MOPAC internal coordinates of N, CA, C and O (Angstrom, degrees):
PM7 1SCF
backbone

  N    0.0000 0     0.00 0     0.00 0    0    0    0
  C    1.4384 1     0.00 0     0.00 0    1    0    0
  C    1.5125 1   108.16 1     0.00 0    2    1    0
  O    1.2310 1   121.26 1   -45.37 1    3    2    1
  N    1.3242 1   115.20 1   134.63 1    3    2    1
  C    1.4199 1   121.58 1   177.87 1    5    3    2
  C    1.5580 1   112.06 1   -71.73 1    6    5    3
  O    1.2310 1   122.05 1   -42.78 1    7    6    5
  N    1.2929 1   113.68 1   137.22 1    7    6    5
  C    1.4896 1   117.06 1   169.25 1    9    7    6
  C    1.5431 1   110.66 1   -69.12 1   10    9    7
  O    1.2310 1   120.73 1   -12.57 1   11   10    9
  N    1.2823 1   116.20 1   167.43 1   11   10    9
  C    1.5100 1   118.92 1   179.30 1   13   11   10
  C    1.4991 1   106.77 1   -63.76 1   14   13   11
  O    1.2310 1   117.16 1   136.98 1   15   14   13
  N    1.2453 1   123.01 1   -43.02 1   15   14   13
  C    1.4839 1   125.64 1   178.65 1   17   15   14
  C    1.5250 1   111.00 1   -56.04 1   18   17   15
  O    1.2310 1   120.68 1   131.92 1   19   18   17
  N    1.3629 1   116.31 1   -48.08 1   19   18   17
  C    1.4668 1   122.04 1   179.19 1   21   19   18
  C    1.4786 1   109.76 1   -60.58 1   22   21   19
  O    1.2310 1   119.52 1   136.77 1   23   22   21
  N    1.3963 1   118.52 1   -43.23 1   23   22   21
  C    1.4112 1   123.13 1  -176.15 1   25   23   22
  C    1.5481 1   109.81 1   -64.75 1   26   25   23
  O    1.2310 1   120.24 1   135.04 1   27   26   25
  N    1.3170 1   117.15 1   -44.96 1   27   26   25
  C    1.4624 1   122.76 1   175.94 1   29   27   26
  C    1.5683 1   110.93 1   -57.86 1   30   29   27
  O    1.2310 1   121.70 1   136.05 1   31   30   29
  N    1.3185 1   114.35 1   -43.95 1   31   30   29
  C    1.4485 1   121.83 1   177.66 1   33   31   30
  C    1.5283 1   111.80 1   -57.11 1   34   33   31
  O    1.2310 1   122.78 1   132.33 1   35   34   33
  N    1.3441 1   112.27 1   -47.67 1   35   34   33
  C    1.4899 1   121.14 1   178.68 1   37   35   34
  C    1.5105 1   110.36 1   -59.38 1   38   37   35
  O    1.2310 1   119.76 1   135.57 1   39   38   37
  N    1.3627 1   118.07 1   -44.43 1   39   38   37
  C    1.4196 1   121.98 1   179.80 1   41   39   38
  C    1.5277 1   111.80 1   -62.20 1   42   41   39
  O    1.2310 1   121.60 1   140.82 1   43   42   41
  N    1.3461 1   114.54 1   -39.18 1   43   42   41
  C    1.4858 1   118.64 1   178.75 1   45   43   42
  C    1.5171 1   109.57 1   -63.46 1   46   45   43
  O    1.2310 1   121.16 1   143.40 1   47   46   45
  N    1.2911 1   115.39 1   -36.60 1   47   46   45
  C    1.5008 1   122.02 1  -179.73 1   49   47   46
  C    1.5702 1   110.17 1   -66.82 1   50   49   47
  O    1.2310 1   120.99 1   154.65 1   51   50   49
  N    1.3808 1   115.72 1   -25.35 1   51   50   49
  C    1.4628 1   120.96 1   178.17 1   53   51   50
  C    1.5492 1   113.29 1   -90.12 1   54   53   51
  O    1.2310 1   122.46 1  -177.72 1   55   54   53
  N    1.3928 1   112.88 1     2.28 1   55   54   53
  C    1.4790 1   115.70 1   179.63 1   57   55   54
  C    1.4920 1   117.93 1   102.81 1   58   57   55
  O    1.2310 1   119.64 1   176.84 1   59   58   57
  N    1.3953 1   118.29 1    -3.16 1   59   58   57
  C    1.4281 1   119.99 1   177.09 1   61   59   58
  C    1.4815 1   110.08 1   -87.48 1   62   61   59
  O    1.2310 1   122.89 1   -72.89 1   63   62   61
  N    1.3074 1   112.06 1   107.11 1   63   62   61
  C    1.4933 1   119.12 1  -174.49 1   65   63   62
  C    1.5654 1   106.39 1  -100.00 1   66   65   63
  O    1.2310 1   120.54 1   -65.18 1   67   66   65
  N    1.2931 1   116.58 1   114.82 1   67   66   65
  C    1.4216 1   124.16 1   179.25 1   69   67   66
  C    1.5446 1   112.22 1   -93.88 1   70   69   67
  O    1.2310 1   120.77 1   -54.44 1   71   70   69
  N    1.3240 1   116.13 1   125.56 1   71   70   69
  C    1.4307 1   120.24 1   178.11 1   73   71   70
  C    1.5571 1   106.98 1   -74.19 1   74   73   71
  O    1.2310 1   120.44 1   -15.73 1   75   74   73
  N    1.3023 1   116.77 1   164.27 1   75   74   73
  C    1.3856 1   124.72 1  -177.42 1   77   75   74
  C    1.5779 1   112.37 1   -55.10 1   78   77   75
  O    1.2310 1   121.06 1   140.86 1   79   78   77
  N    1.3103 1   115.57 1   -39.14 1   79   78   77
  C    1.4537 1   118.95 1   179.13 1   81   79   78
  C    1.5621 1   113.10 1   -68.16 1   82   81   79
  O    1.2310 1   120.73 1   146.47 1   83   82   81
  N    1.2986 1   116.22 1   -33.53 1   83   82   81
  C    1.5007 1   122.90 1   174.20 1   85   83   82
  C    1.5005 1   107.75 1   -61.98 1   86   85   83
  O    1.2310 1   119.08 1   130.61 1   87   86   85
  N    1.2993 1   119.37 1   -49.39 1   87   86   85
  C    1.4460 1   122.70 1  -179.21 1   89   87   86
  C    1.5403 1   107.28 1   -60.91 1   90   89   87
  O    1.2310 1   119.50 1   138.16 1   91   90   89
  N    1.3126 1   118.56 1   -41.84 1   91   90   89
  C    1.4419 1   119.11 1   177.13 1   93   91   90
  C    1.5207 1   113.91 1   -62.04 1   94   93   91
  O    1.2310 1   120.00 1   138.89 1   95   94   93
  N    1.3965 1   117.61 1   -41.11 1   95   94   93
  C    1.4380 1   118.55 1   171.69 1   97   95   94
  C    1.5048 1   114.86 1   -60.66 1   98   97   95
  O    1.2310 1   120.62 1   142.32 1   99   98   97
  N    1.3029 1   116.42 1   -37.68 1   99   98   97
  C    1.4940 1   119.29 1  -178.59 1  101   99   98
  C    1.5341 1   109.11 1   -63.17 1  102  101   99
  O    1.2310 1   119.68 1   132.79 1  103  102  101
  N    1.2944 1   118.21 1   -47.21 1  103  102  101
  C    1.4441 1   122.50 1  -177.85 1  105  103  102
  C    1.5457 1   112.07 1   -74.75 1  106  105  103
  O    1.2310 1   121.41 1   148.09 1  107  106  105
  N    1.3292 1   114.92 1   -31.91 1  107  106  105
  C    1.4664 1   119.74 1   173.80 1  109  107  106
  C    1.5717 1   108.39 1   -61.17 1  110  109  107
  O    1.2310 1   119.78 1   129.68 1  111  110  109
  N    1.2918 1   118.03 1   -50.32 1  111  110  109
  C    1.4669 1   124.70 1   179.62 1  113  111  110
  C    1.5370 1   106.67 1   -59.03 1  114  113  111
  O    1.2310 1   118.42 1   137.96 1  115  114  113
  N    1.2460 1   120.62 1   -42.04 1  115  114  113
  C    1.4825 1   119.94 1  -176.80 1  117  115  114
  C    1.5362 1   108.58 1   -65.03 1  118  117  115
  O    1.2310 1   119.70 1   134.92 1  119  118  117
  N    1.2415 1   118.18 1   -45.08 1  119  118  117
  C    1.4616 1   120.15 1  -176.08 1  121  119  118
  C    1.5704 1   111.14 1   -76.15 1  122  121  119
  O    1.2310 1   120.44 1   142.91 1  123  122  121
  N    1.2939 1   116.76 1   -37.09 1  123  122  121
  C    1.4444 1   122.72 1  -178.75 1  125  123  122
  C    1.5356 1   111.58 1   -64.82 1  126  125  123
  O    1.2310 1   121.03 1   140.19 1  127  126  125
  N    1.3429 1   115.63 1   -39.81 1  127  126  125
  C    1.4678 1   119.33 1  -178.43 1  129  127  126
  C    1.5088 1   115.14 1   -98.33 1  130  129  127
  O    1.2310 1   120.13 1   168.53 1  131  130  129
  N    1.3871 1   117.36 1   -11.47 1  131  130  129
  C    1.4834 1   122.72 1  -174.70 1  133  131  130
  C    1.5731 1   111.50 1    58.64 1  134  133  131
  O    1.2310 1   121.00 1  -155.65 1  135  134  133
  N    1.3227 1   115.69 1    24.35 1  135  134  133
  C    1.4415 1   119.97 1   176.78 1  137  135  134
  C    1.5152 1   112.27 1   -69.99 1  138  137  135
  O    1.2310 1   119.78 1   -28.53 1  139  138  137
  N    1.3118 1   118.03 1   151.47 1  139  138  137
  C    1.4127 1   120.29 1   177.17 1  141  139  138
  C    1.5363 1   112.12 1   -84.71 1  142  141  139
  O    1.2310 1   119.70 1   -10.88 1  143  142  141
  N    1.2876 1   118.18 1   169.12 1  143  142  141
  C    1.4762 1   120.46 1  -173.02 1  145  143  142
  C    1.5705 1   113.55 1   -59.25 1  146  145  143
  O    1.2310 1   121.15 1   147.27 1  147  146  145
  N    1.3252 1   115.41 1   -32.73 1  147  146  145
  C    1.4460 1   116.79 1  -179.02 1  149  147  146
  C    1.5271 1   112.06 1   -60.78 1  150  149  147
  O    1.2310 1   120.72 1   134.54 1  151  150  149
  N    1.3596 1   116.22 1   -45.46 1  151  150  149
  C    1.4082 1   119.59 1   178.70 1  153  151  150
  C    1.5620 1   112.95 1   -70.19 1  154  153  151
  O    1.2310 1   121.01 1   143.17 1  155  154  153
  N    1.3078 1   115.67 1   -36.83 1  155  154  153
  C    1.4440 1   120.69 1   174.79 1  157  155  154
  C    1.5014 1   110.72 1   -57.65 1  158  157  155
  O    1.2310 1   120.56 1   132.06 1  159  158  157
  N    1.3159 1   116.53 1   -47.94 1  159  158  157
  C    1.4931 1   118.98 1  -178.41 1  161  159  158
  C    1.5424 1   110.10 1   -67.87 1  162  161  159
  O    1.2310 1   119.41 1   145.19 1  163  162  161
  N    1.2894 1   118.73 1   -34.81 1  163  162  161
  C    1.4426 1   121.89 1   176.58 1  165  163  162
  C    1.5369 1   112.93 1   -64.33 1  166  165  163
  O    1.2310 1   121.78 1   137.48 1  167  166  165
  N    1.3675 1   114.19 1   -42.52 1  167  166  165
  C    1.4911 1   118.39 1   178.58 1  169  167  166
  C    1.5411 1   108.82 1   -66.00 1  170  169  167
  O    1.2310 1   119.05 1   141.52 1  171  170  169
  N    1.3513 1   119.41 1   -38.48 1  171  170  169
  C    1.4198 1   121.79 1   177.02 1  173  171  170
  C    1.5211 1   111.04 1   -61.25 1  174  173  171
  O    1.2310 1   122.46 1   128.34 1  175  174  173
  N    1.3642 1   112.90 1   -51.66 1  175  174  173
  C    1.4702 1   116.30 1   178.22 1  177  175  174
  C    1.4981 1   113.69 1   -56.32 1  178  177  175
  O    1.2310 1   118.28 1   132.28 1  179  178  177
  N    1.3146 1   120.88 1   -47.72 1  179  178  177
  C    1.4599 1   122.35 1   179.69 1  181  179  178
  C    1.5271 1   112.69 1   -66.40 1  182  181  179
  O    1.2310 1   120.83 1   147.33 1  183  182  181
  N    1.2732 1   116.02 1   -32.67 1  183  182  181
  C    1.4902 1   118.52 1   177.12 1  185  183  182
  C    1.4764 1   110.03 1   -65.88 1  186  185  183
  O    1.2310 1   119.57 1   137.12 1  187  186  185
  N    1.2919 1   118.42 1   -42.88 1  187  186  185
  C    1.4838 1   123.88 1  -179.43 1  189  187  186
  C    1.5321 1   107.00 1   -64.95 1  190  189  187
  O    1.2310 1   120.15 1   136.99 1  191  190  189
  N    1.3080 1   117.32 1   -43.01 1  191  190  189
  C    1.4946 1   117.38 1  -176.34 1  193  191  190
  C    1.4990 1   111.14 1   -72.65 1  194  193  191
  O    1.2310 1   118.98 1   146.26 1  195  194  193
  N    1.2793 1   119.55 1   -33.74 1  195  194  193
  C    1.5067 1   121.07 1  -178.86 1  197  195  194
  C    1.5041 1   111.73 1   -81.48 1  198  197  195
  O    1.2310 1   119.84 1   141.52 1  199  198  197
  N    1.3493 1   117.91 1   -38.48 1  199  198  197
  C    1.4440 1   121.47 1  -176.57 1  201  199  198
  C    1.5219 1   118.45 1   -96.54 1  202  201  199
  O    1.2310 1   122.31 1   161.42 1  203  202  201
  N    1.3521 1   113.17 1   -18.58 1  203  202  201
  C    1.4334 1   121.36 1   179.04 1  205  203  202
  C    1.5877 1   110.77 1    75.52 1  206  205  203
  O    1.2310 1   122.45 1  -179.81 1  207  206  205
  N    1.3278 1   112.91 1     0.19 1  207  206  205
  C    1.4624 1   120.69 1   179.43 1  209  207  206
  C    1.5473 1   104.19 1  -158.08 1  210  209  207
  O    1.2310 1   120.36 1    -6.36 1  211  210  209
  N    1.2865 1   116.92 1   173.64 1  211  210  209
  C    1.4955 1   118.60 1   179.43 1  213  211  210
  C    1.5240 1   107.51 1   -88.42 1  214  213  211
  O    1.2310 1   121.17 1   -58.97 1  215  214  213
  N    1.3078 1   115.36 1   121.03 1  215  214  213
  C    1.5068 1   122.47 1   173.57 1  217  215  214
  C    1.4747 1   106.28 1  -116.32 1  218  217  215
  O    1.2310 1   121.59 1   -69.93 1  219  218  217
  N    1.3173 1   114.56 1   110.07 1  219  218  217
  C    1.4847 1   122.94 1  -174.06 1  221  219  218
  C    1.5072 1   111.88 1   -58.03 1  222  221  219
  O    1.2310 1   119.83 1   134.58 1  223  222  221
  N    1.3467 1   117.94 1   -45.42 1  223  222  221
  C    1.4212 1   119.99 1  -176.38 1  225  223  222
  C    1.5384 1   111.57 1   -69.57 1  226  225  223
  O    1.2310 1   121.11 1   143.11 1  227  226  225
  N    1.2815 1   115.49 1   -36.89 1  227  226  225
  C    1.5064 1   119.62 1   175.20 1  229  227  226
  C    1.4909 1   110.40 1   -61.98 1  230  229  227
  O    1.2310 1   120.83 1   135.52 1  231  230  229
  N    1.3337 1   116.03 1   -44.48 1  231  230  229
  C    1.5180 1   121.94 1  -179.97 1  233  231  230
  C    1.4878 1   109.84 1   -62.73 1  234  233  231
  O    1.2310 1   118.55 1   132.87 1  235  234  233
  N    1.3189 1   120.37 1   -47.13 1  235  234  233
  C    1.4802 1   122.16 1  -178.34 1  237  235  234
  C    1.5485 1   110.52 1   -65.85 1  238  237  235
  O    1.2310 1   119.97 1   144.35 1  239  238  237
  N    1.2973 1   117.66 1   -35.65 1  239  238  237
  C    1.4837 1   119.71 1   178.36 1  241  239  238
  C    1.5214 1   110.46 1   -68.80 1  242  241  239
  O    1.2310 1   121.24 1   138.53 1  243  242  241
  N    1.3536 1   115.24 1   -41.47 1  243  242  241
  C    1.4612 1   116.79 1   178.16 1  245  243  242
  C    1.5602 1   112.39 1   -64.78 1  246  245  243
  O    1.2310 1   122.47 1   140.95 1  247  246  245
  N    1.3666 1   112.88 1   -39.05 1  247  246  245
  C    1.4753 1   114.92 1   178.83 1  249  247  246
  C    1.5371 1   111.35 1   -70.40 1  250  249  247
  O    1.2310 1   118.66 1   146.66 1  251  250  249
  N    1.2709 1   120.16 1   -33.34 1  251  250  249
  C    1.4616 1   122.51 1   173.59 1  253  251  250
  C    1.5324 1   110.95 1   -62.25 1  254  253  251
  O    1.2310 1   120.98 1   140.72 1  255  254  253
  N    1.3527 1   115.74 1   -39.28 1  255  254  253
  C    1.4662 1   119.68 1   177.51 1  257  255  254
  C    1.4915 1   110.00 1   -65.09 1  258  257  255
  O    1.2310 1   118.43 1   137.76 1  259  258  257
  N    1.2983 1   120.59 1   -42.24 1  259  258  257
  C    1.4496 1   124.58 1   178.19 1  261  259  258
  C    1.4774 1   110.42 1   -57.85 1  262  261  259
  O    1.2310 1   119.92 1   127.42 1  263  262  261
  N    1.3354 1   117.76 1   -52.58 1  263  262  261
  C    1.4418 1   121.79 1  -178.28 1  265  263  262
  C    1.5777 1   114.82 1   -67.01 1  266  265  263
  O    1.2310 1   121.94 1   143.75 1  267  266  265
  N    1.3313 1   113.90 1   -36.25 1  267  266  265
  C    1.4175 1   118.63 1   179.79 1  269  267  266
  C    1.5847 1   109.37 1   -62.72 1  270  269  267
  O    1.2310 1   121.41 1   144.97 1  271  270  269
  N    1.2500 1   114.91 1   -35.03 1  271  270  269
  C    1.4714 1   120.60 1  -178.11 1  273  271  270
  C    1.4846 1   112.59 1   -94.11 1  274  273  271
  O    1.2310 1   121.48 1  -170.29 1  275  274  273
  N    1.3845 1   114.78 1     9.71 1  275  274  273
  C    1.4578 1   122.96 1   172.83 1  277  275  274
  C    1.5059 1   112.64 1    58.00 1  278  277  275
  O    1.2310 1   121.32 1  -146.63 1  279  278  277
  N    1.3423 1   115.08 1    33.37 1  279  278  277
  C    1.5264 1   120.35 1   174.14 1  281  279  278
  C    1.5262 1   109.38 1   -71.88 1  282  281  279
  O    1.2310 1   121.68 1   -43.41 1  283  282  281
  N    1.3205 1   114.39 1   136.59 1  283  282  281
  C    1.4914 1   119.80 1  -177.16 1  285  283  282
  C    1.4920 1   114.44 1  -111.46 1  286  285  283
  O    1.2310 1   119.40 1   152.96 1  287  286  285
  N    1.3206 1   118.75 1   -27.04 1  287  286  285
  C    1.4906 1   118.26 1  -172.10 1  289  287  286
  C    1.5366 1   109.01 1  -127.16 1  290  289  287
  O    1.2310 1   121.39 1   -14.56 1  291  290  289
  N    1.3172 1   114.94 1   165.44 1  291  290  289
  C    1.4445 1   122.77 1   178.14 1  293  291  290
  C    1.6085 1   110.13 1   -58.36 1  294  293  291
  O    1.2310 1   124.44 1   137.71 1  295  294  293
  N    1.2843 1   109.08 1   -42.29 1  295  294  293
  C    1.4704 1   115.40 1  -178.34 1  297  295  294
  C    1.4914 1   111.31 1   -63.77 1  298  297  295
  O    1.2310 1   119.25 1   139.84 1  299  298  297
  N    1.3502 1   119.04 1   -40.16 1  299  298  297
  C    1.4819 1   121.64 1   177.71 1  301  299  298
  C    1.4924 1   110.44 1   -67.25 1  302  301  299
  O    1.2310 1   119.65 1   142.41 1  303  302  301
  N    1.3178 1   118.28 1   -37.59 1  303  302  301
  C    1.4164 1   122.06 1  -177.31 1  305  303  302
  C    1.5213 1   112.71 1   -68.00 1  306  305  303
  O    1.2310 1   119.89 1   137.06 1  307  306  305
  N    1.3154 1   117.81 1   -42.94 1  307  306  305
  C    1.4242 1   124.26 1   178.65 1  309  307  306
  C    1.5710 1   110.74 1   -68.94 1  310  309  307
  O    1.2310 1   120.31 1   141.73 1  311  310  309
  N    1.3530 1   117.02 1   -38.27 1  311  310  309
  C    1.4347 1   117.83 1   176.19 1  313  311  310
  C    1.5261 1   110.47 1   -64.93 1  314  313  311
  O    1.2310 1   120.27 1   140.07 1  315  314  313
  N    1.3279 1   117.08 1   -39.93 1  315  314  313
  C    1.4669 1   123.24 1  -179.46 1  317  315  314
  C    1.5198 1   111.79 1   -60.88 1  318  317  315
  O    1.2310 1   122.80 1   135.83 1  319  318  317
  N    1.3708 1   112.23 1   -44.17 1  319  318  317
  C    1.4646 1   120.82 1  -178.92 1  321  319  318
  C    1.5577 1   108.20 1   -63.20 1  322  321  319
  O    1.2310 1   120.19 1   134.78 1  323  322  321
  N    1.3521 1   117.24 1   -45.22 1  323  322  321
  C    1.4307 1   122.30 1  -176.25 1  325  323  322
  C    1.5351 1   108.84 1   -69.42 1  326  325  323
  O    1.2310 1   119.81 1   133.60 1  327  326  325
  N    1.3058 1   117.96 1   -46.40 1  327  326  325
  C    1.5052 1   120.78 1  -173.27 1  329  327  326
  C    1.5858 1   109.37 1   -66.68 1  330  329  327
  O    1.2310 1   121.63 1   147.70 1  331  330  329
  N    1.3155 1   114.48 1   -32.30 1  331  330  329
  C    1.4779 1   119.55 1  -178.69 1  333  331  330
  C    1.5456 1   112.19 1   -96.42 1  334  333  331
  O    1.2310 1   121.50 1  -175.76 1  335  334  333
  N    1.2816 1   114.74 1     4.24 1  335  334  333
  C    1.5113 1   122.02 1  -179.98 1  337  335  334
  C    1.4931 1   112.71 1    44.71 1  338  337  335
  O    1.2310 1   122.51 1  -132.92 1  339  338  337
  N    1.3990 1   112.80 1    47.08 1  339  338  337
  C    1.4657 1   116.71 1   177.65 1  341  339  338
  C    1.5369 1   111.36 1   -78.40 1  342  341  339
  O    1.2310 1   120.45 1   154.97 1  343  342  341
  N    1.2636 1   116.75 1   -25.03 1  343  342  341
  C    1.5025 1   118.25 1   178.92 1  345  343  342
  C    1.5251 1   106.72 1  -143.58 1  346  345  343
  O    1.2310 1   121.60 1   -24.64 1  347  346  345
  N    1.3281 1   114.54 1   155.36 1  347  346  345
  C    1.4267 1   121.30 1   175.97 1  349  347  346
  C    1.4964 1   109.68 1   -90.44 1  350  349  347
  O    1.2310 1   120.07 1   -94.65 1  351  350  349
  N    1.3231 1   117.47 1    85.35 1  351  350  349
  C    1.4675 1   123.13 1  -179.73 1  353  351  350
  C    1.5022 1   111.90 1  -121.94 1  354  353  351
  O    1.2310 1   120.10 1   180.00 1  355  354  353

């Protein structure tokens, strides 16, 4: 499993360039919610899919939702998003 740093590096390689404030939001969300890397990466992925760019407040809100509902895995998070029609994915 990729670490968060490796995941961000891979995204950079695919052309997703994160500004310093975006990286700050990513790590702020991680520490604020105490979410593990799998949920962090899922929240980043879904933010990029929904917003077509990184939106820090959207990402933190999504991450808060995941942790509030005690979701632990990527699969759980995606199922939750689909079942609750939070995003069109």
